[in-house]
PDB file of N, CA, C and O in Angstrom:
ATOM      1  N   MET A   1       0.824  -1.188   0.000  1.00  0.00           N
ATOM      2  CA  MET A   1       0.000   0.000   0.000  1.00  0.00           C
ATOM      3  C   MET A   1       0.873   1.259   0.000  1.00  0.00           C
ATOM      4  O   MET A   1       0.627   2.206  -0.747  1.00  0.00           O
ATOM      5  N   LYS A   2       1.895   1.242   0.855  1.00  0.00           N
ATOM      6  CA  LYS A   2       2.784   2.385   0.947  1.00  0.00           C
ATOM      7  C   LYS A   2       3.535   2.588  -0.370  1.00  0.00           C
ATOM      8  O   LYS A   2       3.756   3.723  -0.792  1.00  0.00           O
ATOM      9  N   LEU A   3       3.923   1.503  -1.010  1.00  0.00           N
ATOM     10  CA  LEU A   3       4.647   1.582  -2.281  1.00  0.00           C
ATOM     11  C   LEU A   3       3.764   2.177  -3.372  1.00  0.00           C
ATOM     12  O   LEU A   3       4.234   2.979  -4.179  1.00  0.00           O
ATOM     13  N   LYS A   4       2.497   1.791  -3.404  1.00  0.00           N
ATOM     14  CA  LYS A   4       1.577   2.349  -4.400  1.00  0.00           C
ATOM     15  C   LYS A   4       1.403   3.854  -4.190  1.00  0.00           C
ATOM     16  O   LYS A   4       1.384   4.624  -5.150  1.00  0.00           O
ATOM     17  N   PHE A   5       1.279   4.257  -2.942  1.00  0.00           N
ATOM     18  CA  PHE A   5       1.126   5.677  -2.647  1.00  0.00           C
ATOM     19  C   PHE A   5       2.364   6.463  -3.077  1.00  0.00           C
ATOM     20  O   PHE A   5       2.246   7.533  -3.675  1.00  0.00           O
ATOM     21  N   LEU A   6       3.540   5.937  -2.774  1.00  0.00           N
ATOM     22  CA  LEU A   6       4.779   6.621  -3.155  1.00  0.00           C
ATOM     23  C   LEU A   6       4.912   6.705  -4.673  1.00  0.00           C
ATOM     24  O   LEU A   6       5.356   7.726  -5.200  1.00  0.00           O
ATOM     25  N   THR A   7       4.530   5.643  -5.378  1.00  0.00           N
ATOM     26  CA  THR A   7       4.578   5.641  -6.842  1.00  0.00           C
ATOM     27  C   THR A   7       3.621   6.701  -7.391  1.00  0.00           C
ATOM     28  O   THR A   7       3.978   7.468  -8.285  1.00  0.00           O
ATOM     29  N   PHE A   8       2.407   6.735  -6.848  1.00  0.00           N
ATOM     30  CA  PHE A   8       1.428   7.737  -7.283  1.00  0.00           C
ATOM     31  C   PHE A   8       1.936   9.146  -7.006  1.00  0.00           C
ATOM     32  O   PHE A   8       1.795  10.027  -7.854  1.00  0.00           O
ATOM     33  N   ALA A   9       2.518   9.373  -5.850  1.00  0.00           N
ATOM     34  CA  ALA A   9       3.044  10.687  -5.492  1.00  0.00           C
ATOM     35  C   ALA A   9       4.184  11.091  -6.427  1.00  0.00           C
ATOM     36  O   ALA A   9       4.271  12.251  -6.830  1.00  0.00           O
ATOM     37  N   LEU A  10       5.046  10.155  -6.770  1.00  0.00           N
ATOM     38  CA  LEU A  10       6.158  10.432  -7.679  1.00  0.00           C
ATOM     39  C   LEU A  10       5.648  10.800  -9.064  1.00  0.00           C
ATOM     40  O   LEU A  10       6.107  11.777  -9.657  1.00  0.00           O
ATOM     41  N   VAL A  11       4.707  10.030  -9.579  1.00  0.00           N
ATOM     42  CA  VAL A  11       4.156  10.311 -10.912  1.00  0.00           C
ATOM     43  C   VAL A  11       3.446  11.669 -10.908  1.00  0.00           C
ATOM     44  O   VAL A  11       3.603  12.458 -11.840  1.00  0.00           O
ATOM     45  N   PHE A  12       2.679  11.934  -9.874  1.00  0.00           N
ATOM     46  CA  PHE A  12       1.980  13.213  -9.778  1.00  0.00           C
ATOM     47  C   PHE A  12       2.974  14.375  -9.732  1.00  0.00           C
ATOM     48  O   PHE A  12       2.772  15.391 -10.396  1.00  0.00           O
ATOM     49  N   THR A  13       4.026  14.231  -8.965  1.00  0.00           N
ATOM     50  CA  THR A  13       5.047  15.276  -8.855  1.00  0.00           C
ATOM     51  C   THR A  13       5.724  15.524 -10.196  1.00  0.00           C
ATOM     52  O   THR A  13       5.954  16.673 -10.574  1.00  0.00           O
ATOM     53  N   ILE A  14       6.041  14.465 -10.909  1.00  0.00           N
ATOM     54  CA  ILE A  14       6.668  14.598 -12.227  1.00  0.00           C
ATOM     55  C   ILE A  14       5.742  15.335 -13.187  1.00  0.00           C
ATOM     56  O   ILE A  14       6.184  16.203 -13.941  1.00  0.00           O
ATOM     57  N   LEU A  15       4.468  14.993 -13.160  1.00  0.00           N
ATOM     58  CA  LEU A  15       3.513  15.670 -14.038  1.00  0.00           C
ATOM     59  C   LEU A  15       3.377  17.147 -13.693  1.00  0.00           C
ATOM     60  O   LEU A  15       3.270  17.981 -14.592  1.00  0.00           O
ATOM     61  N   VAL A  16       3.380  17.475 -12.432  1.00  0.00           N
ATOM     62  CA  VAL A  16       3.292  18.885 -12.016  1.00  0.00           C
ATOM     63  C   VAL A  16       4.524  19.644 -12.472  1.00  0.00           C
ATOM     64  O   VAL A  16       4.408  20.772 -12.951  1.00  0.00           O
ATOM     65  N   VAL A  17       5.690  19.055 -12.334  1.00  0.00           N
ATOM     66  CA  VAL A  17       6.932  19.719 -12.748  1.00  0.00           C
ATOM     67  C   VAL A  17       6.931  19.942 -14.255  1.00  0.00           C
ATOM     68  O   VAL A  17       7.327  21.012 -14.718  1.00  0.00           O
ATOM     69  N   ILE A  18       6.496  18.958 -15.021  1.00  0.00           N
ATOM     70  CA  ILE A  18       6.432  19.109 -16.481  1.00  0.00           C
ATOM     71  C   ILE A  18       5.452  20.221 -16.851  1.00  0.00           C
ATOM     72  O   ILE A  18       5.751  21.050 -17.711  1.00  0.00           O
ATOM     73  N   PHE A  19       4.302  20.243 -16.217  1.00  0.00           N
ATOM     74  CA  PHE A  19       3.313  21.291 -16.496  1.00  0.00           C
ATOM     75  C   PHE A  19       3.884  22.673 -16.201  1.00  0.00           C
ATOM     76  O   PHE A  19       3.723  23.590 -17.007  1.00  0.00           O
ATOM     77  N   GLN A  20       4.543  22.836 -15.071  1.00  0.00           N
ATOM     78  CA  GLN A  20       5.116  24.130 -14.713  1.00  0.00           C
ATOM     79  C   GLN A  20       6.185  24.559 -15.705  1.00  0.00           C
ATOM     80  O   GLN A  20       6.268  25.734 -16.062  1.00  0.00           O
ATOM     81  N   HIS A  21       6.994  23.623 -16.146  1.00  0.00           N
ATOM     82  CA  HIS A  21       8.057  23.943 -17.107  1.00  0.00           C
ATOM     83  C   HIS A  21       7.463  24.423 -18.427  1.00  0.00           C
ATOM     84  O   HIS A  21       7.886  25.447 -18.964  1.00  0.00           O
ATOM     85  N   VAL A  22       6.496  23.696 -18.943  1.00  0.00           N
ATOM     86  CA  VAL A  22       5.887  24.058 -20.224  1.00  0.00           C
ATOM     87  C   VAL A  22       5.168  25.401 -20.099  1.00  0.00           C
ATOM     88  O   VAL A  22       5.283  26.250 -20.983  1.00  0.00           O
ATOM     89  N   ASN A  23       4.442  25.592 -19.025  1.00  0.00           N
ATOM     90  CA  ASN A  23       3.703  26.833 -18.829  1.00  0.00           C
ATOM     91  C   ASN A  23       4.652  28.022 -18.714  1.00  0.00           C
ATOM     92  O   ASN A  23       4.402  29.064 -19.319  1.00  0.00           O
ATOM     93  N   SER A  24       5.713  27.893 -17.966  1.00  0.00           N
ATOM     94  CA  SER A  24       6.655  28.996 -17.808  1.00  0.00           C
ATOM     95  C   SER A  24       7.367  29.293 -19.124  1.00  0.00           C
ATOM     96  O   SER A  24       7.644  30.455 -19.419  1.00  0.00           O
ATOM     97  N   LYS A  25       7.664  28.281 -19.911  1.00  0.00           N
ATOM     98  CA  LYS A  25       8.303  28.491 -21.209  1.00  0.00           C
ATOM     99  C   LYS A  25       7.394  29.292 -22.129  1.00  0.00           C
ATOM    100  O   LYS A  25       7.864  30.182 -22.838  1.00  0.00           O
ATOM    101  N   GLN A  26       6.107  28.994 -22.128  1.00  0.00           N
ATOM    102  CA  GLN A  26       5.153  29.740 -22.959  1.00  0.00           C
ATOM    103  C   GLN A  26       5.069  31.195 -22.510  1.00  0.00           C
ATOM    104  O   GLN A  26       4.995  32.098 -23.343  1.00  0.00           O
ATOM    105  N   ILE A  27       5.080  31.421 -21.223  1.00  0.00           N
ATOM    106  CA  ILE A  27       5.012  32.790 -20.703  1.00  0.00           C
ATOM    107  C   ILE A  27       6.263  33.574 -21.098  1.00  0.00           C
ATOM    108  O   ILE A  27       6.172  34.726 -21.520  1.00  0.00           O
ATOM    109  N   ILE A  28       7.412  32.954 -20.960  1.00  0.00           N
ATOM    110  CA  ILE A  28       8.665  33.618 -21.323  1.00  0.00           C
ATOM    111  C   ILE A  28       8.694  33.937 -22.810  1.00  0.00           C
ATOM    112  O   ILE A  28       9.114  35.027 -23.197  1.00  0.00           O
ATOM    113  N   ASP A  29       8.257  33.009 -23.644  1.00  0.00           N
ATOM    114  CA  ASP A  29       8.216  33.253 -25.082  1.00  0.00           C
ATOM    115  C   ASP A  29       7.285  34.411 -25.424  1.00  0.00           C
ATOM    116  O   ASP A  29       7.603  35.227 -26.289  1.00  0.00           O
ATOM    117  N   LYS A  30       6.147  34.488 -24.756  1.00  0.00           N
ATOM    118  CA  LYS A  30       5.206  35.585 -24.997  1.00  0.00           C
ATOM    119  C   LYS A  30       5.827  36.912 -24.588  1.00  0.00           C
ATOM    120  O   LYS A  30       5.700  37.897 -25.316  1.00  0.00           O
ATOM    121  N   TYR A  31       6.494  36.962 -23.442  1.00  0.00           N
ATOM    122  CA  TYR A  31       7.127  38.196 -22.990  1.00  0.00           C
ATOM    123  C   TYR A  31       8.230  38.627 -23.949  1.00  0.00           C
ATOM    124  O   TYR A  31       8.371  39.818 -24.228  1.00  0.00           O
ATOM    125  N   GLU A  32       9.006  37.687 -24.453  1.00  0.00           N
ATOM    126  CA  GLU A  32      10.060  38.034 -25.405  1.00  0.00           C
ATOM    127  C   GLU A  32       9.463  38.614 -26.684  1.00  0.00           C
ATOM    128  O   GLU A  32      10.005  39.564 -27.249  1.00  0.00           O
ATOM    129  N   LYS A  33       8.367  38.054 -27.132  1.00  0.00           N
ATOM    130  CA  LYS A  33       7.691  38.569 -28.328  1.00  0.00           C
ATOM    131  C   LYS A  33       7.178  39.981 -28.069  1.00  0.00           C
ATOM    132  O   LYS A  33       7.341  40.865 -28.911  1.00  0.00           O
ATOM    133  N   ASP A  34       6.561  40.198 -26.914  1.00  0.00           N
ATOM    134  CA  ASP A  34       6.054  41.528 -26.564  1.00  0.00           C
ATOM    135  C   ASP A  34       7.188  42.542 -26.482  1.00  0.00           C
ATOM    136  O   ASP A  34       7.036  43.679 -26.929  1.00  0.00           O
ATOM    137  N   ILE A  35       8.315  42.144 -25.921  1.00  0.00           N
ATOM    138  CA  ILE A  35       9.468  43.036 -25.803  1.00  0.00           C
ATOM    139  C   ILE A  35       9.954  43.462 -27.181  1.00  0.00           C
ATOM    140  O   ILE A  35      10.269  44.634 -27.387  1.00  0.00           O
ATOM    141  N   LYS A  36      10.020  42.533 -28.126  1.00  0.00           N
ATOM    142  CA  LYS A  36      10.451  42.862 -29.484  1.00  0.00           C
ATOM    143  C   LYS A  36       9.497  43.853 -30.125  1.00  0.00           C
ATOM    144  O   LYS A  36       9.933  44.799 -30.781  1.00  0.00           O
ATOM    145  N   VAL A  37       8.196  43.646 -29.941  1.00  0.00           N
ATOM    146  CA  VAL A  37       7.201  44.552 -30.519  1.00  0.00           C
ATOM    147  C   VAL A  37       7.358  45.949 -29.935  1.00  0.00           C
ATOM    148  O   VAL A  37       7.357  46.933 -30.674  1.00  0.00           O
ATOM    149  N   PHE A  38       7.493  46.045 -28.611  1.00  0.00           N
ATOM    150  CA  PHE A  38       7.610  47.350 -27.975  1.00  0.00           C
ATOM    151  C   PHE A  38       8.926  48.045 -28.333  1.00  0.00           C
ATOM    152  O   PHE A  38       8.958  49.267 -28.478  1.00  0.00           O
ATOM    153  N   LYS A  39      10.002  47.282 -28.475  1.00  0.00           N
ATOM    154  CA  LYS A  39      11.275  47.894 -28.866  1.00  0.00           C
ATOM    155  C   LYS A  39      11.172  48.493 -30.259  1.00  0.00           C
ATOM    156  O   LYS A  39      11.685  49.585 -30.504  1.00  0.00           O
ATOM    157  N   SER A  40      10.510  47.786 -31.176  1.00  0.00           N
ATOM    158  CA  SER A  40      10.364  48.319 -32.527  1.00  0.00           C
ATOM    159  C   SER A  40       9.481  49.568 -32.520  1.00  0.00           C
ATOM    160  O   SER A  40       9.754  50.511 -33.263  1.00  0.00           O
ATOM    161  N   LYS A  41       8.434  49.593 -31.702  1.00  0.00           N
ATOM    162  CA  LYS A  41       7.590  50.788 -31.595  1.00  0.00           C
ATOM    163  C   LYS A  41       8.377  51.958 -31.032  1.00  0.00           C
ATOM    164  O   LYS A  41       8.255  53.082 -31.519  1.00  0.00           O
ATOM    165  N   ILE A  42       9.182  51.703 -30.010  1.00  0.00           N
ATOM    166  CA  ILE A  42       9.992  52.763 -29.411  1.00  0.00           C
ATOM    167  C   ILE A  42      10.964  53.322 -30.435  1.00  0.00           C
ATOM    168  O   ILE A  42      11.126  54.538 -30.540  1.00  0.00           O
ATOM    169  N   GLU A  43      11.608  52.451 -31.184  1.00  0.00           N
ATOM    170  CA  GLU A  43      12.562  52.900 -32.199  1.00  0.00           C
ATOM    171  C   GLU A  43      11.869  53.747 -33.264  1.00  0.00           C
ATOM    172  O   GLU A  43      12.397  54.778 -33.682  1.00  0.00           O
ATOM    173  N   ARG A  44      10.697  53.316 -33.698  1.00  0.00           N
ATOM    174  CA  ARG A  44       9.950  54.064 -34.714  1.00  0.00           C
ATOM    175  C   ARG A  44       9.560  55.439 -34.184  1.00  0.00           C
ATOM    176  O   ARG A  44       9.703  56.439 -34.888  1.00  0.00           O
ATOM    177  N   LEU A  45       9.071  55.497 -32.952  1.00  0.00           N
ATOM    178  CA  LEU A  45       8.668  56.777 -32.375  1.00  0.00           C
ATOM    179  C   LEU A  45       9.864  57.697 -32.124  1.00  0.00           C
ATOM    180  O   LEU A  45       9.742  58.912 -32.280  1.00  0.00           O
ATOM    181  N   GLU A  46      11.002  57.149 -31.743  1.00  0.00           N
ATOM    182  CA  GLU A  46      12.203  57.972 -31.560  1.00  0.00           C
ATOM    183  C   GLU A  46      12.649  58.567 -32.894  1.00  0.00           C
ATOM    184  O   GLU A  46      13.042  59.732 -32.958  1.00  0.00           O
ATOM    185  N   ASN A  47      12.587  57.762 -33.961  1.00  0.00           N
ATOM    186  CA  ASN A  47      12.947  58.272 -35.285  1.00  0.00           C
ATOM    187  C   ASN A  47      11.988  59.377 -35.712  1.00  0.00           C
ATOM    188  O   ASN A  47      12.409  60.400 -36.252  1.00  0.00           O
ATOM    189  N   GLU A  48      10.707  59.168 -35.468  1.00  0.00           N
ATOM    190  CA  GLU A  48       9.711  60.178 -35.817  1.00  0.00           C
ATOM    191  C   GLU A  48       9.945  61.465 -35.009  1.00  0.00           C
ATOM    192  O   GLU A  48       9.820  62.567 -35.542  1.00  0.00           O
ATOM    193  N   ASN A  49      10.278  61.320 -33.750  1.00  0.00           N
ATOM    194  CA  ASN A  49      10.556  62.469 -32.895  1.00  0.00           C
ATOM    195  C   ASN A  49      11.769  63.242 -33.408  1.00  0.00           C
ATOM    196  O   ASN A  49      11.750  64.472 -33.447  1.00  0.00           O
ATOM    197  N   ASN A  50      12.814  62.532 -33.798  1.00  0.00           N
ATOM    198  CA  ASN A  50      14.009  63.190 -34.327  1.00  0.00           C
ATOM    199  C   ASN A  50      13.704  63.933 -35.622  1.00  0.00           C
ATOM    200  O   ASN A  50      14.214  65.030 -35.848  1.00  0.00           O
ATOM    201  N   GLU A  51      12.878  63.340 -36.467  1.00  0.00           N
ATOM    202  CA  GLU A  51      12.497  64.000 -37.720  1.00  0.00           C
ATOM    203  C   GLU A  51      11.718  65.280 -37.434  1.00  0.00           C
ATOM    204  O   GLU A  51      11.948  66.305 -38.077  1.00  0.00           O
ATOM    205  N   LEU A  52      10.806  65.227 -36.481  1.00  0.00           N
ATOM    206  CA  LEU A  52      10.030  66.417 -36.131  1.00  0.00           C
ATOM    207  C   LEU A  52      10.910  67.506 -35.534  1.00  0.00           C
ATOM    208  O   LEU A  52      10.699  68.688 -35.806  1.00  0.00           O
ATOM    209  N   LYS A  53      11.888  67.125 -34.727  1.00  0.00           N
ATOM    210  CA  LYS A  53      12.815  68.108 -34.167  1.00  0.00           C
ATOM    211  C   LYS A  53      13.611  68.785 -35.278  1.00  0.00           C
ATOM    212  O   LYS A  53      13.832  69.995 -35.248  1.00  0.00           O
ATOM    213  N   THR A  54      14.037  67.995 -36.255  1.00  0.00           N
ATOM    214  CA  THR A  54      14.777  68.544 -37.386  1.00  0.00           C
ATOM    215  C   THR A  54      13.912  69.514 -38.181  1.00  0.00           C
ATOM    216  O   THR A  54      14.374  70.581 -38.583  1.00  0.00           O
ATOM    217  N   GLN A  55      12.674  69.146 -38.402  1.00  0.00           N
ATOM    218  CA  GLN A  55      11.758  70.038 -39.130  1.00  0.00           C
ATOM    219  C   GLN A  55      11.529  71.336 -38.358  1.00  0.00           C
ATOM    220  O   GLN A  55      11.468  72.411 -38.955  1.00  0.00           O
ATOM    221  N   MET A  56      11.404  71.241 -37.058  1.00  0.00           N
ATOM    222  CA  MET A  56      11.208  72.449 -36.247  1.00  0.00           C
ATOM    223  C   MET A  56      12.419  73.363 -36.324  1.00  0.00           C
ATOM    224  O   MET A  56      12.267  74.581 -36.406  1.00  0.00           O
ATOM    225  N   LYS A  57      13.617  72.794 -36.299  1.00  0.00           N
ATOM    226  CA  LYS A  57      14.828  73.604 -36.382  1.00  0.00           C
ATOM    227  C   LYS A  57      14.924  74.303 -37.740  1.00  0.00           C
ATOM    228  O   LYS A  57      15.342  75.457 -37.834  1.00  0.00           O
ATOM    229  N   MET A  58      14.524  73.568 -38.797  1.00  0.00           N
ATOM    230  CA  MET A  58      14.599  74.149 -40.137  1.00  0.00           C
ATOM    231  C   MET A  58      13.582  75.287 -40.291  1.00  0.00           C
ATOM    232  O   MET A  58      13.900  76.315 -40.888  1.00  0.00           O
ATOM    233  N   THR A  59      12.377  75.117 -39.766  1.00  0.00           N
ATOM    234  CA  THR A  59      11.357  76.166 -39.900  1.00  0.00           C
ATOM    235  C   THR A  59      11.627  77.335 -38.963  1.00  0.00           C
ATOM    236  O   THR A  59      11.220  78.459 -39.257  1.00  0.00           O
ATOM    237  N   ALA A  60      12.297  77.100 -37.854  1.00  0.00           N
ATOM    238  CA  ALA A  60      12.604  78.173 -36.922  1.00  0.00           C
ATOM    239  C   ALA A  60      13.660  79.109 -37.507  1.00  0.00           C
ATOM    240  O   ALA A  60      13.724  80.279 -37.131  1.00  0.00           O
ATOM    241  N   GLY A  61      14.469  78.617 -38.401  1.00  0.00           N
ATOM    242  CA  GLY A  61      15.525  79.426 -39.019  1.00  0.00           C
ATOM    243  C   GLY A  61      14.981  80.411 -40.014  1.00  0.00           C
ATOM    244  O   GLY A  61      15.669  81.384 -40.325  1.00  0.00           O
ATOM    245  N   PHE A  62      13.805  80.223 -40.524  1.00  0.00           N
ATOM    246  CA  PHE A  62      13.247  81.126 -41.547  1.00  0.00           C
ATOM    247  C   PHE A  62      12.554  82.243 -40.921  1.00  0.00           C
ATOM    248  O   PHE A  62      12.020  83.107 -41.617  1.00  0.00           O
TER     249      PHE A  62
END
């Protein structure tokens, strides 16, 4: 009886560990994807900001 319980506990523990690993991997992959998207948006907005600053300097000179 004790052996069956220990076997069941071991199998259950292994399944929980596998589930946690897979779930955490999916979360990390999603965060990495989000980070790439936000970095590209930041870069685009910084470029747009620099262009607007340049235009303001050119029009201020006239």
